[in-house]
PDB file of N, CA, C, O and CB in Angstrom:
ATOM      1  N   PHE A   1      25.622   9.737 -37.069  1.00  0.00           N
ATOM      2  CA  PHE A   1      25.497  10.377 -38.359  1.00  0.00           C
ATOM      3  C   PHE A   1      24.738   9.444 -39.286  1.00  0.00           C
ATOM      4  O   PHE A   1      25.073   8.265 -39.396  1.00  0.00           O
ATOM      5  CB  PHE A   1      26.883  10.743 -38.941  1.00  0.00           C
ATOM      6  N   LYS A   2      23.740   9.958 -39.938  1.00  0.00           N
ATOM      7  CA  LYS A   2      22.992   9.187 -40.920  1.00  0.00           C
ATOM      8  C   LYS A   2      23.075   9.906 -42.257  1.00  0.00           C
ATOM      9  O   LYS A   2      23.042  11.134 -42.325  1.00  0.00           O
ATOM     10  CB  LYS A   2      21.511   8.990 -40.479  1.00  0.00           C
ATOM     11  N   ALA A   3      23.183   9.114 -43.316  1.00  0.00           N
ATOM     12  CA  ALA A   3      23.277   9.700 -44.649  1.00  0.00           C
ATOM     13  C   ALA A   3      22.601   8.787 -45.652  1.00  0.00           C
ATOM     14  O   ALA A   3      22.417   7.596 -45.404  1.00  0.00           O
ATOM     15  CB  ALA A   3      24.748   9.947 -45.045  1.00  0.00           C
ATOM     16  N   HIS A   4      22.238   9.354 -46.777  1.00  0.00           N
ATOM     17  CA  HIS A   4      21.663   8.595 -47.881  1.00  0.00           C
ATOM     18  C   HIS A   4      22.748   7.672 -48.445  1.00  0.00           C
ATOM     19  O   HIS A   4      23.909   8.076 -48.505  1.00  0.00           O
ATOM     20  CB  HIS A   4      21.093   9.549 -48.993  1.00  0.00           C
ATOM     21  N   PRO A   5      22.413   6.465 -48.852  1.00  0.00           N
ATOM     22  CA  PRO A   5      23.430   5.534 -49.372  1.00  0.00           C
ATOM     23  C   PRO A   5      24.259   6.065 -50.537  1.00  0.00           C
ATOM     24  O   PRO A   5      25.382   5.610 -50.750  1.00  0.00           O
ATOM     25  CB  PRO A   5      22.767   4.279 -49.802  1.00  0.00           C
ATOM     26  N   ASN A   6      23.725   7.013 -51.287  1.00  0.00           N
ATOM     27  CA  ASN A   6      24.469   7.570 -52.421  1.00  0.00           C
ATOM     28  C   ASN A   6      25.344   8.766 -52.036  1.00  0.00           C
ATOM     29  O   ASN A   6      26.008   9.348 -52.893  1.00  0.00           O
ATOM     30  CB  ASN A   6      23.504   7.985 -53.508  1.00  0.00           C
ATOM     31  N   SER A   7      25.347   9.128 -50.771  1.00  0.00           N
ATOM     32  CA  SER A   7      26.152  10.274 -50.331  1.00  0.00           C
ATOM     33  C   SER A   7      27.630   9.986 -50.501  1.00  0.00           C
ATOM     34  O   SER A   7      28.087   8.862 -50.292  1.00  0.00           O
ATOM     35  CB  SER A   7      25.850  10.621 -48.868  1.00  0.00           C
ATOM     36  N   GLU A   8      28.370  11.013 -50.881  1.00  0.00           N
ATOM     37  CA  GLU A   8      29.822  10.884 -50.985  1.00  0.00           C
ATOM     38  C   GLU A   8      30.421  11.272 -49.642  1.00  0.00           C
ATOM     39  O   GLU A   8      30.790  12.424 -49.416  1.00  0.00           O
ATOM     40  CB  GLU A   8      30.402  11.773 -52.142  1.00  0.00           C
ATOM     41  N   LEU A   9      30.508  10.287 -48.760  1.00  0.00           N
ATOM     42  CA  LEU A   9      30.930  10.553 -47.394  1.00  0.00           C
ATOM     43  C   LEU A   9      32.364  11.044 -47.302  1.00  0.00           C
ATOM     44  O   LEU A   9      32.694  11.803 -46.391  1.00  0.00           O
ATOM     45  CB  LEU A   9      30.771   9.319 -46.567  1.00  0.00           C
ATOM     46  N   SER A  10      33.217  10.632 -48.215  1.00  0.00           N
ATOM     47  CA  SER A  10      34.600  11.111 -48.169  1.00  0.00           C
ATOM     48  C   SER A  10      34.655  12.628 -48.355  1.00  0.00           C
ATOM     49  O   SER A  10      35.472  13.299 -47.725  1.00  0.00           O
ATOM     50  CB  SER A  10      35.448  10.412 -49.249  1.00  0.00           C
ATOM     51  N   LYS A  11      33.792  13.170 -49.215  1.00  0.00           N
ATOM     52  CA  LYS A  11      33.741  14.628 -49.396  1.00  0.00           C
ATOM     53  C   LYS A  11      33.238  15.312 -48.130  1.00  0.00           C
ATOM     54  O   LYS A  11      33.762  16.355 -47.737  1.00  0.00           O
ATOM     55  CB  LYS A  11      32.835  14.995 -50.590  1.00  0.00           C
ATOM     56  N   PHE A  12      32.223  14.729 -47.488  1.00  0.00           N
ATOM     57  CA  PHE A  12      31.715  15.285 -46.239  1.00  0.00           C
ATOM     58  C   PHE A  12      32.805  15.288 -45.166  1.00  0.00           C
ATOM     59  O   PHE A  12      33.003  16.291 -44.481  1.00  0.00           O
ATOM     60  CB  PHE A  12      30.491  14.487 -45.755  1.00  0.00           C
ATOM     61  N   ILE A  13      33.504  14.175 -45.025  1.00  0.00           N
ATOM     62  CA  ILE A  13      34.543  14.075 -43.999  1.00  0.00           C
ATOM     63  C   ILE A  13      35.646  15.089 -44.247  1.00  0.00           C
ATOM     64  O   ILE A  13      36.095  15.753 -43.313  1.00  0.00           O
ATOM     65  CB  ILE A  13      35.129  12.660 -43.960  1.00  0.00           C
ATOM     66  N   ASN A  14      36.084  15.219 -45.481  1.00  0.00           N
ATOM     67  CA  ASN A  14      37.130  16.199 -45.787  1.00  0.00           C
ATOM     68  C   ASN A  14      36.664  17.629 -45.532  1.00  0.00           C
ATOM     69  O   ASN A  14      37.440  18.448 -45.042  1.00  0.00           O
ATOM     70  CB  ASN A  14      37.575  16.055 -47.235  1.00  0.00           C
ATOM     71  N   ALA A  15      35.424  17.939 -45.853  1.00  0.00           N
ATOM     72  CA  ALA A  15      34.892  19.275 -45.583  1.00  0.00           C
ATOM     73  C   ALA A  15      34.800  19.522 -44.078  1.00  0.00           C
ATOM     74  O   ALA A  15      35.105  20.619 -43.608  1.00  0.00           O
ATOM     75  CB  ALA A  15      33.507  19.449 -46.238  1.00  0.00           C
ATOM     76  N   TYR A  16      34.380  18.503 -43.320  1.00  0.00           N
ATOM     77  CA  TYR A  16      34.284  18.614 -41.864  1.00  0.00           C
ATOM     78  C   TYR A  16      35.665  18.842 -41.252  1.00  0.00           C
ATOM     79  O   TYR A  16      35.826  19.678 -40.363  1.00  0.00           O
ATOM     80  CB  TYR A  16      33.636  17.348 -41.266  1.00  0.00           C
ATOM     81  N   LYS A  17      36.661  18.093 -41.733  1.00  0.00           N
ATOM     82  CA  LYS A  17      38.011  18.253 -41.214  1.00  0.00           C
ATOM     83  C   LYS A  17      38.553  19.646 -41.525  1.00  0.00           C
ATOM     84  O   LYS A  17      39.198  20.258 -40.674  1.00  0.00           O
ATOM     85  CB  LYS A  17      38.935  17.182 -41.797  1.00  0.00           C
ATOM     86  N   SER A  18      38.303  20.151 -42.725  1.00  0.00           N
ATOM     87  CA  SER A  18      38.770  21.487 -43.096  1.00  0.00           C
ATOM     88  C   SER A  18      38.121  22.561 -42.232  1.00  0.00           C
ATOM     89  O   SER A  18      38.803  23.439 -41.702  1.00  0.00           O
ATOM     90  CB  SER A  18      38.482  21.759 -44.572  1.00  0.00           C
ATOM     91  N   ALA A  19      36.799  22.486 -42.095  1.00  0.00           N
ATOM     92  CA  ALA A  19      36.078  23.501 -41.324  1.00  0.00           C
ATOM     93  C   ALA A  19      36.466  23.452 -39.848  1.00  0.00           C
ATOM     94  O   ALA A  19      36.689  24.495 -39.233  1.00  0.00           O
ATOM     95  CB  ALA A  19      34.564  23.311 -41.475  1.00  0.00           C
ATOM     96  N   SER A  20      36.547  22.257 -39.277  1.00  0.00           N
ATOM     97  CA  SER A  20      36.883  22.155 -37.858  1.00  0.00           C
ATOM     98  C   SER A  20      38.320  22.617 -37.608  1.00  0.00           C
ATOM     99  O   SER A  20      38.599  23.226 -36.575  1.00  0.00           O
ATOM    100  CB  SER A  20      36.694  20.708 -37.364  1.00  0.00           C
ATOM    101  N   SER A  21      39.219  22.341 -38.526  1.00  0.00           N
ATOM    102  CA  SER A  21      40.596  22.797 -38.388  1.00  0.00           C
ATOM    103  C   SER A  21      40.666  24.325 -38.362  1.00  0.00           C
ATOM    104  O   SER A  21      41.355  24.909 -37.526  1.00  0.00           O
ATOM    105  CB  SER A  21      41.458  22.246 -39.530  1.00  0.00           C
ATOM    106  N   ARG A  22      39.945  24.964 -39.286  1.00  0.00           N
ATOM    107  CA  ARG A  22      39.928  26.430 -39.324  1.00  0.00           C
ATOM    108  C   ARG A  22      39.367  27.006 -38.032  1.00  0.00           C
ATOM    109  O   ARG A  22      39.919  27.965 -37.492  1.00  0.00           O
ATOM    110  CB  ARG A  22      39.104  26.927 -40.518  1.00  0.00           C
ATOM    111  N   LEU A  23      38.270  26.427 -37.527  1.00  0.00           N
ATOM    112  CA  LEU A  23      37.653  26.943 -36.306  1.00  0.00           C
ATOM    113  C   LEU A  23      38.547  26.754 -35.086  1.00  0.00           C
ATOM    114  O   LEU A  23      38.672  27.655 -34.257  1.00  0.00           O
ATOM    115  CB  LEU A  23      36.318  26.263 -36.071  1.00  0.00           C
ATOM    116  N   ILE A  24      39.157  25.605 -34.980  1.00  0.00           N
ATOM    117  CA  ILE A  24      40.036  25.351 -33.833  1.00  0.00           C
ATOM    118  C   ILE A  24      41.223  26.301 -33.857  1.00  0.00           C
ATOM    119  O   ILE A  24      41.582  26.866 -32.824  1.00  0.00           O
ATOM    120  CB  ILE A  24      40.525  23.887 -33.832  1.00  0.00           C
ATOM    121  N   LYS A  25      41.839  26.486 -35.030  1.00  0.00           N
ATOM    122  CA  LYS A  25      42.976  27.405 -35.136  1.00  0.00           C
ATOM    123  C   LYS A  25      42.573  28.843 -34.846  1.00  0.00           C
ATOM    124  O   LYS A  25      43.352  29.612 -34.283  1.00  0.00           O
ATOM    125  CB  LYS A  25      43.595  27.316 -36.522  1.00  0.00           C
ATOM    126  N   LYS A  26      41.354  29.203 -35.230  1.00  0.00           N
ATOM    127  CA  LYS A  26      40.869  30.562 -34.985  1.00  0.00           C
ATOM    128  C   LYS A  26      40.642  30.801 -33.492  1.00  0.00           C
ATOM    129  O   LYS A  26      41.040  31.838 -32.961  1.00  0.00           O
ATOM    130  CB  LYS A  26      39.568  30.814 -35.765  1.00  0.00           C
ATOM    131  N   HIS A  27      40.007  29.852 -32.821  1.00  0.00           N
ATOM    132  CA  HIS A  27      39.668  30.018 -31.405  1.00  0.00           C
ATOM    133  C   HIS A  27      40.833  29.705 -30.472  1.00  0.00           C
ATOM    134  O   HIS A  27      40.857  30.178 -29.336  1.00  0.00           O
ATOM    135  CB  HIS A  27      38.496  29.135 -31.055  1.00  0.00           C
ATOM    136  N   TYR A  28      41.802  28.912 -30.938  1.00  0.00           N
ATOM    137  CA  TYR A  28      42.952  28.535 -30.121  1.00  0.00           C
ATOM    138  C   TYR A  28      44.235  28.749 -30.925  1.00  0.00           C
ATOM    139  O   TYR A  28      44.845  27.784 -31.385  1.00  0.00           O
ATOM    140  CB  TYR A  28      42.838  27.056 -29.647  1.00  0.00           C
ATOM    141  N   PRO A  29      44.647  30.002 -31.096  1.00  0.00           N
ATOM    142  CA  PRO A  29      45.810  30.301 -31.942  1.00  0.00           C
ATOM    143  C   PRO A  29      47.091  29.598 -31.482  1.00  0.00           C
ATOM    144  O   PRO A  29      47.978  29.348 -32.298  1.00  0.00           O
ATOM    145  CB  PRO A  29      46.044  31.793 -31.972  1.00  0.00           C
ATOM    146  N   GLN A  30      47.199  29.281 -30.209  1.00  0.00           N
ATOM    147  CA  GLN A  30      48.399  28.614 -29.701  1.00  0.00           C
ATOM    148  C   GLN A  30      48.574  27.218 -30.297  1.00  0.00           C
ATOM    149  O   GLN A  30      49.679  26.676 -30.284  1.00  0.00           O
ATOM    150  CB  GLN A  30      48.341  28.522 -28.182  1.00  0.00           C
ATOM    151  N   VAL A  31      47.507  26.638 -30.813  1.00  0.00           N
ATOM    152  CA  VAL A  31      47.581  25.310 -31.427  1.00  0.00           C
ATOM    153  C   VAL A  31      48.494  25.335 -32.649  1.00  0.00           C
ATOM    154  O   VAL A  31      49.218  24.371 -32.897  1.00  0.00           O
ATOM    155  CB  VAL A  31      46.176  24.816 -31.823  1.00  0.00           C
ATOM    156  N   LYS A  32      48.468  26.408 -33.403  1.00  0.00           N
ATOM    157  CA  LYS A  32      49.255  26.491 -34.638  1.00  0.00           C
ATOM    158  C   LYS A  32      50.745  26.310 -34.376  1.00  0.00           C
ATOM    159  O   LYS A  32      51.455  25.781 -35.230  1.00  0.00           O
ATOM    160  CB  LYS A  32      49.015  27.829 -35.327  1.00  0.00           C
ATOM    161  N   ARG A  33      51.231  26.736 -33.217  1.00  0.00           N
ATOM    162  CA  ARG A  33      52.659  26.603 -32.898  1.00  0.00           C
ATOM    163  C   ARG A  33      53.066  25.149 -32.691  1.00  0.00           C
ATOM    164  O   ARG A  33      54.243  24.812 -32.818  1.00  0.00           O
ATOM    165  CB  ARG A  33      52.994  27.410 -31.649  1.00  0.00           C
ATOM    166  N   LYS A  34      52.114  24.293 -32.378  1.00  0.00           N
ATOM    167  CA  LYS A  34      52.402  22.887 -32.088  1.00  0.00           C
ATOM    168  C   LYS A  34      52.255  21.983 -33.314  1.00  0.00           C
ATOM    169  O   LYS A  34      52.603  20.803 -33.262  1.00  0.00           O
ATOM    170  CB  LYS A  34      51.489  22.395 -30.988  1.00  0.00           C
ATOM    171  N   LEU A  35      51.749  22.526 -34.395  1.00  0.00           N
ATOM    172  CA  LEU A  35      51.453  21.705 -35.562  1.00  0.00           C
ATOM    173  C   LEU A  35      52.657  21.519 -36.461  1.00  0.00           C
ATOM    174  O   LEU A  35      53.539  22.375 -36.532  1.00  0.00           O
ATOM    175  CB  LEU A  35      50.331  22.314 -36.348  1.00  0.00           C
ATOM    176  N   TRP A  36      52.680  20.379 -37.151  1.00  0.00           N
ATOM    177  CA  TRP A  36      53.706  20.106 -38.147  1.00  0.00           C
ATOM    178  C   TRP A  36      53.173  20.588 -39.487  1.00  0.00           C
ATOM    179  O   TRP A  36      52.172  20.063 -39.976  1.00  0.00           O
ATOM    180  CB  TRP A  36      54.084  18.580 -38.192  1.00  0.00           C
ATOM    181  N   LYS A  37      53.815  21.568 -40.082  1.00  0.00           N
ATOM    182  CA  LYS A  37      53.410  22.145 -41.366  1.00  0.00           C
ATOM    183  C   LYS A  37      51.964  22.620 -41.367  1.00  0.00           C
ATOM    184  O   LYS A  37      51.300  22.575 -42.403  1.00  0.00           O
ATOM    185  CB  LYS A  37      53.607  21.134 -42.467  1.00  0.00           C
ATOM    186  N   GLU A  38      51.477  23.067 -40.239  1.00  0.00           N
ATOM    187  CA  GLU A  38      50.128  23.622 -40.084  1.00  0.00           C
ATOM    188  C   GLU A  38      49.004  22.624 -40.343  1.00  0.00           C
ATOM    189  O   GLU A  38      47.847  23.031 -40.453  1.00  0.00           O
ATOM    190  CB  GLU A  38      49.964  24.781 -41.004  1.00  0.00           C
ATOM    191  N   TYR A  39      49.306  21.339 -40.442  1.00  0.00           N
ATOM    192  CA  TYR A  39      48.256  20.340 -40.632  1.00  0.00           C
ATOM    193  C   TYR A  39      47.655  19.966 -39.288  1.00  0.00           C
ATOM    194  O   TYR A  39      48.369  19.524 -38.387  1.00  0.00           O
ATOM    195  CB  TYR A  39      48.808  19.086 -41.347  1.00  0.00           C
ATOM    196  N   PHE A  40      46.356  20.139 -39.150  1.00  0.00           N
ATOM    197  CA  PHE A  40      45.693  19.767 -37.908  1.00  0.00           C
ATOM    198  C   PHE A  40      45.287  18.297 -37.943  1.00  0.00           C
ATOM    199  O   PHE A  40      45.495  17.571 -36.971  1.00  0.00           O
ATOM    200  CB  PHE A  40      44.464  20.658 -37.665  1.00  0.00           C
ATOM    201  N   TRP A  41      44.718  17.866 -39.041  1.00  0.00           N
ATOM    202  CA  TRP A  41      44.289  16.480 -39.215  1.00  0.00           C
ATOM    203  C   TRP A  41      45.234  15.772 -40.174  1.00  0.00           C
ATOM    204  O   TRP A  41      45.861  16.408 -41.021  1.00  0.00           O
ATOM    205  CB  TRP A  41      42.831  16.412 -39.734  1.00  0.00           C
ATOM    206  N   SER A  42      45.333  14.444 -40.038  1.00  0.00           N
ATOM    207  CA  SER A  42      46.065  13.676 -41.037  1.00  0.00           C
ATOM    208  C   SER A  42      45.184  13.556 -42.279  1.00  0.00           C
ATOM    209  O   SER A  42      43.990  13.852 -42.225  1.00  0.00           O
ATOM    210  CB  SER A  42      46.471  12.261 -40.487  1.00  0.00           C
ATOM    211  N   ARG A  43      45.762  13.129 -43.382  1.00  0.00           N
ATOM    212  CA  ARG A  43      44.991  13.004 -44.619  1.00  0.00           C
ATOM    213  C   ARG A  43      44.065  11.788 -44.583  1.00  0.00           C
ATOM    214  O   ARG A  43      43.125  11.705 -45.374  1.00  0.00           O
ATOM    215  CB  ARG A  43      45.933  12.907 -45.821  1.00  0.00           C
ATOM    216  N   SER A  44      44.316  10.861 -43.689  1.00  0.00           N
ATOM    217  CA  SER A  44      43.527   9.628 -43.656  1.00  0.00           C
ATOM    218  C   SER A  44      42.342   9.751 -42.711  1.00  0.00           C
ATOM    219  O   SER A  44      42.268  10.669 -41.894  1.00  0.00           O
ATOM    220  CB  SER A  44      44.402   8.449 -43.239  1.00  0.00           C
ATOM    221  N   PHE A  45      41.418   8.809 -42.839  1.00  0.00           N
ATOM    222  CA  PHE A  45      40.291   8.708 -41.916  1.00  0.00           C
ATOM    223  C   PHE A  45      39.752   7.287 -41.976  1.00  0.00           C
ATOM    224  O   PHE A  45      40.049   6.530 -42.900  1.00  0.00           O
ATOM    225  CB  PHE A  45      39.175   9.747 -42.261  1.00  0.00           C
ATOM    226  N   CYS A  46      38.969   6.950 -40.990  1.00  0.00           N
ATOM    227  CA  CYS A  46      38.353   5.625 -40.933  1.00  0.00           C
ATOM    228  C   CYS A  46      36.845   5.826 -40.949  1.00  0.00           C
ATOM    229  O   CYS A  46      36.306   6.612 -40.170  1.00  0.00           O
ATOM    230  CB  CYS A  46      38.812   4.819 -39.655  1.00  0.00           C
ATOM    231  N   LEU A  47      36.180   5.122 -41.826  1.00  0.00           N
ATOM    232  CA  LEU A  47      34.731   5.215 -41.935  1.00  0.00           C
ATOM    233  C   LEU A  47      34.148   3.817 -41.739  1.00  0.00           C
ATOM    234  O   LEU A  47      34.470   2.893 -42.487  1.00  0.00           O
ATOM    235  CB  LEU A  47      34.301   5.821 -43.314  1.00  0.00           C
ATOM    236  N   LEU A  48      33.302   3.669 -40.746  1.00  0.00           N
ATOM    237  CA  LEU A  48      32.673   2.386 -40.454  1.00  0.00           C
ATOM    238  C   LEU A  48      31.171   2.507 -40.638  1.00  0.00           C
ATOM    239  O   LEU A  48      30.567   3.501 -40.235  1.00  0.00           O
ATOM    240  CB  LEU A  48      33.011   1.915 -39.020  1.00  0.00           C
ATOM    241  N   THR A  49      30.579   1.509 -41.238  1.00  0.00           N
ATOM    242  CA  THR A  49      29.124   1.465 -41.308  1.00  0.00           C
ATOM    243  C   THR A  49      28.658   0.386 -40.347  1.00  0.00           C
ATOM    244  O   THR A  49      29.309  -0.647 -40.197  1.00  0.00           O
ATOM    245  CB  THR A  49      28.617   1.190 -42.771  1.00  0.00           C
ATOM    246  N   THR A  50      27.533   0.631 -39.700  1.00  0.00           N
ATOM    247  CA  THR A  50      27.106  -0.267 -38.633  1.00  0.00           C
ATOM    248  C   THR A  50      25.787  -0.963 -38.896  1.00  0.00           C
ATOM    249  O   THR A  50      25.465  -1.949 -38.234  1.00  0.00           O
ATOM    250  CB  THR A  50      27.008   0.485 -37.368  1.00  0.00           C
ATOM    251  N   GLY A  51      25.039  -0.478 -39.826  1.00  0.00           N
ATOM    252  CA  GLY A  51      23.741  -1.095 -40.087  1.00  0.00           C
ATOM    253  C   GLY A  51      22.783  -0.985 -38.920  1.00  0.00           C
ATOM    254  O   GLY A  51      21.869  -1.799 -38.790  1.00  0.00           O
ATOM    255  N   GLY A  52      22.978   0.006 -38.071  1.00  0.00           N
ATOM    256  CA  GLY A  52      22.064   0.230 -36.950  1.00  0.00           C
ATOM    257  C   GLY A  52      22.408  -0.537 -35.690  1.00  0.00           C
ATOM    258  O   GLY A  52      21.602  -0.566 -34.760  1.00  0.00           O
ATOM    259  N   ALA A  53      23.579  -1.162 -35.626  1.00  0.00           N
ATOM    260  CA  ALA A  53      23.979  -1.888 -34.415  1.00  0.00           C
ATOM    261  C   ALA A  53      24.141  -0.903 -33.258  1.00  0.00           C
ATOM    262  O   ALA A  53      24.557   0.236 -33.470  1.00  0.00           O
ATOM    263  CB  ALA A  53      25.303  -2.677 -34.650  1.00  0.00           C
ATOM    264  N   PRO A  54      23.819  -1.327 -32.046  1.00  0.00           N
ATOM    265  CA  PRO A  54      23.988  -0.445 -30.880  1.00  0.00           C
ATOM    266  C   PRO A  54      25.460  -0.081 -30.663  1.00  0.00           C
ATOM    267  O   PRO A  54      26.348  -0.875 -30.971  1.00  0.00           O
ATOM    268  CB  PRO A  54      23.424  -1.121 -29.614  1.00  0.00           C
ATOM    269  N   ILE A  55      25.712   1.101 -30.142  1.00  0.00           N
ATOM    270  CA  ILE A  55      27.073   1.595 -29.948  1.00  0.00           C
ATOM    271  C   ILE A  55      27.894   0.663 -29.060  1.00  0.00           C
ATOM    272  O   ILE A  55      29.096   0.512 -29.279  1.00  0.00           O
ATOM    273  CB  ILE A  55      27.041   2.991 -29.342  1.00  0.00           C
ATOM    274  N   GLU A  56      27.279   0.045 -28.080  1.00  0.00           N
ATOM    275  CA  GLU A  56      28.022  -0.862 -27.197  1.00  0.00           C
ATOM    276  C   GLU A  56      28.554  -2.073 -27.966  1.00  0.00           C
ATOM    277  O   GLU A  56      29.663  -2.534 -27.696  1.00  0.00           O
ATOM    278  CB  GLU A  56      27.126  -1.329 -26.036  1.00  0.00           C
ATOM    279  N   VAL A  57      27.792  -2.583 -28.901  1.00  0.00           N
ATOM    280  CA  VAL A  57      28.236  -3.716 -29.721  1.00  0.00           C
ATOM    281  C   VAL A  57      29.425  -3.297 -30.570  1.00  0.00           C
ATOM    282  O   VAL A  57      30.383  -4.055 -30.723  1.00  0.00           O
ATOM    283  CB  VAL A  57      27.083  -4.238 -30.621  1.00  0.00           C
ATOM    284  N   ILE A  58      29.365  -2.100 -31.119  1.00  0.00           N
ATOM    285  CA  ILE A  58      30.449  -1.599 -31.966  1.00  0.00           C
ATOM    286  C   ILE A  58      31.709  -1.365 -31.145  1.00  0.00           C
ATOM    287  O   ILE A  58      32.807  -1.718 -31.576  1.00  0.00           O
ATOM    288  CB  ILE A  58      30.028  -0.300 -32.671  1.00  0.00           C
ATOM    289  N   LYS A  59      31.556  -0.767 -29.956  1.00  0.00           N
ATOM    290  CA  LYS A  59      32.702  -0.544 -29.077  1.00  0.00           C
ATOM    291  C   LYS A  59      33.369  -1.861 -28.717  1.00  0.00           C
ATOM    292  O   LYS A  59      34.596  -1.963 -28.751  1.00  0.00           O
ATOM    293  CB  LYS A  59      32.271   0.193 -27.807  1.00  0.00           C
ATOM    294  N   GLN A  60      32.587  -2.857 -28.377  1.00  0.00           N
ATOM    295  CA  GLN A  60      33.127  -4.162 -28.022  1.00  0.00           C
ATOM    296  C   GLN A  60      33.865  -4.780 -29.212  1.00  0.00           C
ATOM    297  O   GLN A  60      34.941  -5.356 -29.046  1.00  0.00           O
ATOM    298  CB  GLN A  60      32.002  -5.096 -27.543  1.00  0.00           C
ATOM    299  N   TYR A  61      33.300  -4.663 -30.389  1.00  0.00           N
ATOM    300  CA  TYR A  61      33.929  -5.192 -31.600  1.00  0.00           C
ATOM    301  C   TYR A  61      35.301  -4.544 -31.821  1.00  0.00           C
ATOM    302  O   TYR A  61      36.280  -5.240 -32.087  1.00  0.00           O
ATOM    303  CB  TYR A  61      33.019  -4.957 -32.828  1.00  0.00           C
ATOM    304  N   ILE A  62      35.370  -3.222 -31.714  1.00  0.00           N
ATOM    305  CA  ILE A  62      36.613  -2.504 -31.935  1.00  0.00           C
ATOM    306  C   ILE A  62      37.645  -2.875 -30.867  1.00  0.00           C
ATOM    307  O   ILE A  62      38.808  -3.129 -31.181  1.00  0.00           O
ATOM    308  CB  ILE A  62      36.362  -0.990 -31.938  1.00  0.00           C
ATOM    309  N   GLU A  63      37.213  -2.901 -29.615  1.00  0.00           N
ATOM    310  CA  GLU A  63      38.131  -3.211 -28.517  1.00  0.00           C
ATOM    311  C   GLU A  63      38.709  -4.612 -28.618  1.00  0.00           C
ATOM    312  O   GLU A  63      39.818  -4.852 -28.141  1.00  0.00           O
ATOM    313  CB  GLU A  63      37.427  -3.054 -27.193  1.00  0.00           C
ATOM    314  N   ASN A  64      37.986  -5.539 -29.225  1.00  0.00           N
ATOM    315  CA  ASN A  64      38.430  -6.924 -29.299  1.00  0.00           C
ATOM    316  C   ASN A  64      39.198  -7.258 -30.588  1.00  0.00           C
ATOM    317  O   ASN A  64      39.559  -8.415 -30.807  1.00  0.00           O
ATOM    318  CB  ASN A  64      37.240  -7.830 -29.177  1.00  0.00           C
ATOM    319  N   GLN A  65      39.444  -6.279 -31.420  1.00  0.00           N
ATOM    320  CA  GLN A  65      40.188  -6.536 -32.657  1.00  0.00           C
ATOM    321  C   GLN A  65      41.590  -7.031 -32.317  1.00  0.00           C
ATOM    322  O   GLN A  65      42.266  -6.461 -31.461  1.00  0.00           O
ATOM    323  CB  GLN A  65      40.261  -5.256 -33.538  1.00  0.00           C
ATOM    324  N   GLY A  66      42.014  -8.070 -32.976  1.00  0.00           N
ATOM    325  CA  GLY A  66      43.364  -8.602 -32.774  1.00  0.00           C
ATOM    326  C   GLY A  66      43.482  -9.567 -31.614  1.00  0.00           C
ATOM    327  O   GLY A  66      44.539 -10.169 -31.424  1.00  0.00           O
ATOM    328  N   MET A  67      42.426  -9.732 -30.832  1.00  0.00           N
ATOM    329  CA  MET A  67      42.458 -10.665 -29.707  1.00  0.00           C
ATOM    330  C   MET A  67      41.940 -12.018 -30.162  1.00  0.00           C
ATOM    331  O   MET A  67      41.029 -12.105 -30.985  1.00  0.00           O
ATOM    332  CB  MET A  67      41.622 -10.134 -28.516  1.00  0.00           C
ATOM    333  N   LYS A  68      42.528 -13.062 -29.620  1.00  0.00           N
ATOM    334  CA  LYS A  68      42.059 -14.417 -29.953  1.00  0.00           C
ATOM    335  C   LYS A  68      41.358 -15.048 -28.784  1.00  0.00           C
ATOM    336  O   LYS A  68      40.897 -16.186 -28.881  1.00  0.00           O
ATOM    337  CB  LYS A  68      43.217 -15.301 -30.393  1.00  0.00           C
TER     338      LYS A  68
END
């Protein structure tokens, strides 16, 4: 995903979560029975910026968090 530096990414993420939740519930009605209070996504999210680093470097960084 690429965006302009002035983009309000939190608004984009919340809109994406809302739309995807509606679509998943529409196409898979059985999912609604498994949800707690009909919430598909949690209210939180994690947003990382990479500055163009290759995905393998990012994966390695994440996997090694907390290791000494």
